[in-house]
N, C-alpha and C positions, 0 to 999 in steps of 0.2 A: 490303586493299593488298602490292606487293610486298615482301617480306624480304628477298633475298639469298637464298646459299647458308653462309655462315658457320654451320660447327660442323653443316653436317644428313648431313653426309658424315665415315666415316671410308675412312680405308684402311686393308685390314692383310693386303696381301700386294702386293708387288713383285718383279718379275725381268728382268733386263738379259742381254743376249748380250753376248758379247766383239765388237766394234765392228772393221772389216779387211777388207781385202783374202778374203772369206770362201770360196776357189777350191773348196772341198773340199764346200762347204755348197749346198743352194737355198733359196728361202724358207722352205719349208714344214718342213725341219729349223731355223730360226733361230727360226720359231716355237715350235715342240718347249723350244727351251734357252731360252728366256723363260722360258715357263707353265709349264714343271717347277720352277722356281726359284720364282715365284710363289704356287704353288699348296702347296707347302713349306711356303712363306714365311706365307703363311695359315692353314695349318695344318686345311684344309679340304676333301673331297672334291668333284669335279671336279660330279658330278650335283648337288650346289648350289649350283649357277651358272647361273641365271635368265635370262640376255642378256647380250650382248654387243654390243662395237665394236669394227670394225676399222677401222683406220687405215693407207691405200697408197696412196699419190699416184700415179707415173708406171702406171697401173694395165695395160699392153699388153703394155710391156717385163715385167714382173715376175708377178704373179697370176692377171689377170684383172680384169675390171668388180663383178662379185659380191660377195657377204660368203660366199660357198662355200669357200674355200681356207681362210678360217679353222675355219669347221663339221668340213670335211673332215677336216680337216689336226689339228686338237683331239681328233678324234671328240667333237663337243659332243653330249650328249643329244636333238638336236630344239629348240631352242629359239633364239628370236629372235633373231638376229646381222644386224647392219646393218652395210654398210662407206660409210666417210665419209674425205672428201678436200677438204682447205683447205687447199693449199699447203706450206708449210711448218709452217703450224698444224694440219695432219694429226694426229698424235701427243696435242697436247692437244683437238684435237674429238673423237675418239675417249673418251678422258677425260670429257670434258664428258659429253659423252654418258651414261656410264656413270653418270657425279655425279645429273646429272639425275633420269635414273631414277629412281633410289635416294629421292633426297633428294622427288618427287612420291609417293616411297609406292607407284607401281606393282612394283616389285619390291625383294625382299629385299638378296639379291647379283647385282652385276654383274661384269663383264668387260671392261677396255676393253684396245687389245693393237695396235702397229704394228708395221709391220714393212718394211722397204724392201731389195731387194737388187740394185744398183746396177751393181757391178763387172763385172758378164756384159754393160754394156748397149756395151760398148766405146769408153766417151767418157770421154775425161780428163776432163771435168767432168760435171752435169749434160745429160740430154740436150737436145738443140734442140729450142727452141721457134718449129721452121717447120715449110713445107709445109703437107701438109693439118689438122697438128696446132697451126697458129699462131693461129688465133679470132682475135676481135678485140683480145686484148691484142697482139698484134702487130703483126699488117699495119695497121693505125690510130691504135695511141699509138709503140712504139717501134720502127720499124724499121731493122736495121742494130743491133739491139740486145743487148750482152753482160753479165754481171753482174760483170764487172772493171770493163768502163767505166762504168756505172752509179754505182757502188758509188766511184769512183774522181772522179766529179763530187760527190757527198757530200760526201769530201774536200774537193777545192777549194773548194765551196762552204763549210762551214764557216771555211775558214784564212780562206777572204776574210771573211767576216760578222765574223770575231772577232780578225783580224791577227795570226794565229798565223803564225812564220815557219816553210819546208816544213821546216828541218833539225828544229825542235820538235815540229815534228806527226810527222814520222816517225820520232824517237826515241820518243814518247809513245806510237806504233800499235807501235814495235818493243817495248816495255815490256809493252803488253797482251799480246802473240803470248808474249814470252819467261814472263810470270807463267805463263801457259796451259801453258804448254810444261813448265816444273818442277813445276808441279801434275799435267799428263799422264803423268811419272817414276812417280809413286807410285800408280798407277790400273792394275793388271792387266789392266782391262777396255777400255783405249782403245787408238786401235790405232796414233797417237805416242809415242813413249815416252823420247825421248830430250833431254836439256834443248840450250839454244840459246840465245846470247848475244845480246844486242841487239845488239852488232854484227855478228854473223855475222847478223841478220836485215835491217839496214841496209845491209848489203854484196849482202845478194843481189838475183838479177834483176828491173830493176822487169816486171810486165804490165800494168799501166794505172796508168800516173805517178797519184797518189804509192803506189800500193799495189805491195807488191815479193812475189818469193813465199812469203813466210812472212807473210806480212800476209792471204793467201788459204784458204780452211780447205779440208779435202781431199774425196773421195770413196770411201764405204766401205759396205759392208754390214750389217745390225742388226737387231735388234728388243729391243723392252722393254712390260712392260705392267704393269696394275693390276688389283687384286682391292679393288670396295669394295663398304662394307656404309651401316647406320647405326649411330651409336653406340650406341643402344639394343641393337640387334643385336649390337654388335663385347663392349659389357659382359657381356651370357646367355654366351659362348661364351668368358668368361675374358679379354678383353681388357681391360687396365689402361690403361699407355702406348703407345695408340692415338695414329697421325699424323690429324688433322682436316683438313680442306678449307676454308680460311678463305676465301679468293675465286675464281671464277674471270671470265674478262672477257674478251670478244673483238672485235676494231673494224675495218672495214677500210673501204677508203675510199670516198670518194665521189664520184670524181673535182676535187674542190674544188682537191688538188693540180698537178693539169693544168691545170685552167678557167681558175683565176683568180692574180693576182699578189700574194695572201697569205703564199704561201709561196716564200722563195728557194734551196730545198732543201739546206738546212745541217741538217735533221733530219727527224723521224719525223713526223707529224701526228698516227696512228692509236697510235701507241706513249703520246705522251703523253695524248691522251684515253684510251684505255684503262688506263694506271698509275693516273687520276684515279679514275676509277669502281672499279677493284680496291683501292685504300686503303681506299676510302669502306665499300665492301663488310666490307672483312675488319676494319674499325675502327681504321685506322692513321691517328695525327694528323703523324708527322716521321717519311718512309720514313729517312731518315738514322740517323736514329737508332735504327728499332726493328724495319728488316731487318737479320736475320741474316747472311745468305749469300745469292749469286745465283746461275743461271745463265743466261746473255741470250744471244740469238741472235748469234752470232760469224761469222757467213758470210765478215765480211772483220773486218780488225782497226779499219778507222773504225766499222764499225757496231756495234761493242760500247762504244767512247768512246763515240760522239756518245748510246748508250743511256740511260748513265749519266745525262745530263741530260734525256732523254724521261722516264726514269723518278724524274726530279724529288729526285732523290740527289746530282748534283753541281749546283749554280748554273749557268745559261747561261753557256759561255764559261769553263765555269773545270773543265771536265772535265781537260787535260789537264795543269792544276797537282794535282790531285787523283792522277789515276794515275803520276806521278811521283812524290810521295809516299807512295805507296805502301798508296795509301788503299784500294785491291782486289787487293791482296795477299793471299795467305791467311793472312797473319799482319797486315794492317790490319782495320778497325774495319768496313768490310763485305765480306770476301771475294766475289769474283766467277771462275765457271770455277774450281770448287774441284777437280770431276774431271777439268779438261784440256780440258773446252767442246768446241763445234764443231773448236775448233784442232786439238784432238788424237783429236779419236773419229772425224772425219769427218761427215758429213752425210746418212746413209740416210734420206729425207723423212721416211716417214709413223714411224720408230722415234722420233726425235731430240728432240720433245716430252714422251716418256714419257720416256726417258734424261735427261734433266734431271731429273725429279722424283723419279725411282730415286735419284740422289744425294741431292737433299733429304732424301726420306725416310730414307735412311743416316743422314746426318749428324742430322737429328732424334731417330734411335735412339740414337746414339751408336757407329756401326755402320761408320765409315770411317774405322778401324785407321788408317796413318799420313798418312793426309787429315785428320783429324776436327778438327774446328776447338771450340772451346770453350764451353760451352752454349748452341750456339743455340735459340733461337723462335722467328725464323720465317722460310721459305724461300719463294724468290721466284723464279719460270722466266717465261722472255720466250722468245716464238716471235714469227717475222720472217719472212711470204711475200711473194716478188713483190720487186718494185725501190722504192729510194725514194719516185719517184712515185706506185705504185700499187700497194699493198700490205693482208696481213693481217695484223692482230697477234695475238694472243692470252698472255693473262698471269693465270697461275695463282698463289697463295701459298697456303702449309700450311703448320700449324705445330701444338704440343704440345696434347695433348687438354686441352680448359680448362671 
């Protein structure tokens, strides 16, 4: 009988680049920057790594289709390397592959690395899914699709269902973004490090009503990675206060959202189902009380707000109230986007999931400096790839060794 992954995998090292417009380097240099920190943190030699997983999403404009860019760049000793892609969950997908390999007993020590170089593409946002790259996703289901437009519809549907006034929703979204900017100021690896007031956010130009400029995350370059092993091996290495994986769950849309009337566009069905499974795997009964901190997929401020409810932390229709009461602020009960989130880091797709885990890892080790929250026990990360009506959701929960 399946028992899940709880406490079967230890994270012994992590690394993360500075995110931003890294015109001075290529994807390869970003990989090296993250890997060097990770290897030093783990306290092992490169030759001890037995297998690796490489996450990168937009391969044709980045490093290419295969896993060779990671193997060649890091001079890995001819070990198995697998390239994975799963939209915005790509970094977490690489982590999941490495964790499952260790948990299965196939390998003792594995590497997961995610990298993306987006600023060189020439696009203001993510590259367009049009022409020969469109595939079924666009021409069959989403003609004339834009990300701001799709998530603006999410905001409108949420407001309509719960009868939230336009200005009240905008103010709550502004608080979500202002909170993340305040956290990003404290993070030397963040792309955007300037505080912004709620009034400035609400006065910013509209991109797709009700989403304004500051409700949208940016585009950046970056890489992050992790080295994992078993708790038994970690102990043999002399590591005592290591971090273990409590849950890894993944849920993909089945078409139910688009094909039936049961979904009214106000939430993410995948996140709701995925988080329930993750809590069961981790043995968490009350996430509102037990989750210490979160990094969620704030591609837009409304996404973060709705995700609070899909994660079963805020009650349905009550996220606006929780936001305005500071529940998710750094000093609140469940701090969210403690490092600044996608809002301040941008979203190099292959790196984001591992970047989120990196912050949870630092916090659990008490190494987050000015951002440090008091005595965290569990850290949750959430990625959402795609759009409200068709998406990929991944959730990870990590915590102190028990």
